[in-house]
C-alpha positions in Angstrom: 0.9 -5.2 8.5 1.0 -8.3 10.6 -1.2 -6.8 13.7 -3.4 -5.3 10.9 -3.8 -8.6 9.6 -4.6 -10.3 13.2 -7.1 -7.7 13.8 -8.5 -8.4 10.3 -8.8 -12.2 10.8 -10.7 -11.5 14.1 -13.5 -9.1 12.4 -13.4 -11.7 10.0 -15.0 -14.2 11.9 -17.9 -12.3 13.0 -18.5 -10.8 9.7 -18.9 -12.3 6.4 -18.6 -9.6 3.5 -21.7 -9.5 1.1 -19.5 -7.6 -1.6 -16.2 -6.8 -2.0 -15.1 -2.9 -4.2 -11.8 -2.5 -5.3 -10.2 1.7 -6.1 -7.5 3.4 -6.3 -6.7 6.8 -4.5 -3.2 9.4 -5.7 -1.3 10.3 -3.2 0.9 13.7 -3.5 4.8 13.3 -3.1 6.0 15.7 -0.9 9.9 15.8 -2.3 9.6 12.9 -5.0 12.7 11.3 -3.8 12.0 7.3 -3.7 12.8 5.2 -7.3 9.3 3.8 -7.0 7.1 6.6 -7.5 5.8 7.8 -11.1 4.5 11.2 -13.1 1.1 11.7 -11.7 -1.1 12.5 -14.7 -3.7 14.4 -13.6 -0.9 16.6 -11.4 1.1 18.1 -14.1 3.7 15.5 -14.2 4.8 15.8 -10.6 5.5 12.5 -8.7 3.5 10.5 -7.0 1.9 7.2 -6.3 -1.4 5.5 -6.2 -3.1 3.6 -3.1 -5.0 0.8 -4.6 -7.4 -0.6 -1.5 -9.9 -3.7 -1.9 -12.6 -3.6 0.6 -15.6 -5.5 2.2 -19.1 -3.8 2.3 -18.4 -1.9 5.6 -15.5 -0.1 4.5 -13.3 -2.5 6.1 -10.0 -2.7 4.0 -8.7 -6.5 3.0 -6.2 -5.7 1.2 -4.0 -2.3 0.2 -0.8 -1.9 -2.3 1.0 1.2 -3.1 2.5 1.5 -6.9 3.4 4.3 -9.1 1.0 7.3 -10.0 1.8 7.0 -13.6 0.2 3.4 -13.7 -3.2 2.4 -15.3 -5.7 1.6 -12.7 -6.6 -1.4 -15.3 -3.5 -3.1 -14.8 -3.6 -2.6 -10.9 -6.6 -5.4 -10.6 -4.3 -8.5 -10.1 -1.9 -7.0 -7.9 -4.8 -5.5 -5.6 -6.2 -8.9 -5.4 -2.6 -10.4 -4.7 -2.3 -7.9 -1.8 -5.6 -9.7 0.0 -4.9 -10.2 3.6 -7.7 -12.8 3.7 -9.0 -15.7 1.8 -11.4 -14.0 -0.4 -15.0 -15.6 -1.0 -17.1 -16.8 -3.4 -18.9 -13.1 -3.9 -19.5 -9.6 -6.2 -16.7 -7.3 -6.4 -17.5 -4.6 -8.0 -15.1 -1.8 -9.7 -15.7 1.1 -11.6 -15.1 1.8 -15.7 -11.3 2.0 -14.8 -11.1 -1.5 -14.1 -13.0 -2.8 -17.2 -10.7 -5.5 -19.0 -11.7 -8.9 -20.6 -7.8 -9.8 -19.0 -9.6 -8.7 -15.4 -12.6 -10.4 -15.5 -10.8 -12.9 -16.3 -8.7 -12.8 -13.3 -11.9 -12.2 -11.4 -13.6 -15.4 -12.7 -10.1 -17.2 -12.1 -10.3 -16.2 -8.3 -13.7 -17.3 -8.1 -15.2 -13.8 -7.8 -18.2 -12.7 -9.4 -17.8 -9.5 -11.3 -19.1 -6.9 -11.6 -17.1 -4.4 -13.2 -18.9 -1.0 -14.8 -18.1 -0.9 -18.5 -17.4 1.8 -20.5 -20.7 3.9 -21.5 -22.5 2.5 -18.9 -23.6 4.3 -15.5 -21.6 3.0 -12.5 -23.0 2.0 -9.2 -23.1 3.1 -6.7 -19.2 3.0 -4.3 -20.1 4.9 -1.2 -18.0 2.2 0.8 -14.8 2.5 -0.7 -15.0 5.8 -0.7 -15.7 6.5 2.7 -12.7 3.8 3.3 -10.3 6.5 1.1 -12.1 9.8 3.2 -11.2 8.1 6.5 -7.6 7.4 5.4 -7.3 11.1 4.2 -8.4 12.0 8.0 -4.9 10.9 9.0 -3.1 13.6 7.7 0.2 12.0 7.9 -1.1 10.3 4.6 -2.7 13.0 2.4 1.2 13.8 1.1 4.2 11.1 0.8 6.6 12.4 3.5 8.8 9.5 4.1 11.4 8.2 1.9 10.5 4.8 0.9 7.0 3.2 -0.1 7.1 0.7 2.7 7.1 3.1 5.5 4.0 5.0 3.4 2.1 1.9 3.5 3.0 0.7 7.1 1.7 3.8 8.2 -1.6 3.2 6.5 -2.0 0.0 7.9 -1.7 1.9 11.2 -4.5 3.8 10.5 -6.2 1.2 9.3 -6.3 -0.7 12.6 -6.8 2.2 14.7 -10.1 2.2 11.9 -11.3 -1.2 12.3 -10.4 -1.3 16.1 -12.4 1.7 15.9 -15.4 -0.4 14.8 -14.7 -2.9 17.0 -15.1 -0.2 20.1 -18.6 0.4 18.6 -20.2 -3.0 18.4 -18.5 -3.6 21.7 -20.3 -0.8 23.3 -23.5 -1.5 20.8 -24.0 -4.9 22.2 -23.4 -3.8 25.4 -26.3 -1.3 25.9 -28.7 -4.0 23.7 
């Protein structure tokens, strides 16, 4: 996590975020041994966890955390923002309807963010960066299922994958600069 945070600080110097996006994704548990897991309501009650992530407009993860699968998204807004690895700027934060509550809107205002949380009963905005990020994470097969016996190890593997994705972005920007 420390190495990823260092790379992220270097990335943040050159790339100012235009907006933040927050969402969660389910991760199935292979063995069900960790006490920090919850019953996944969408997977017939099997144990699992949620990976909550906050990304910028490029899909670079600025903060991530793991939570039991039975916690609703509306309760994960504040803990996900607390897991940020960079300081937040006063820009828009987008979230889907699962995060819609007065408490989350107040929390966004306290953190000096402009909330763009989708309201229930209204159309949702395009959330391509966060969805692409979860798809990129899923390409690392070790992260599709929770094989480890502790959530801490799973989160560390996630940061290794995120570091690989971030350095790949640096490599592509370096080659584009050299070519142009």
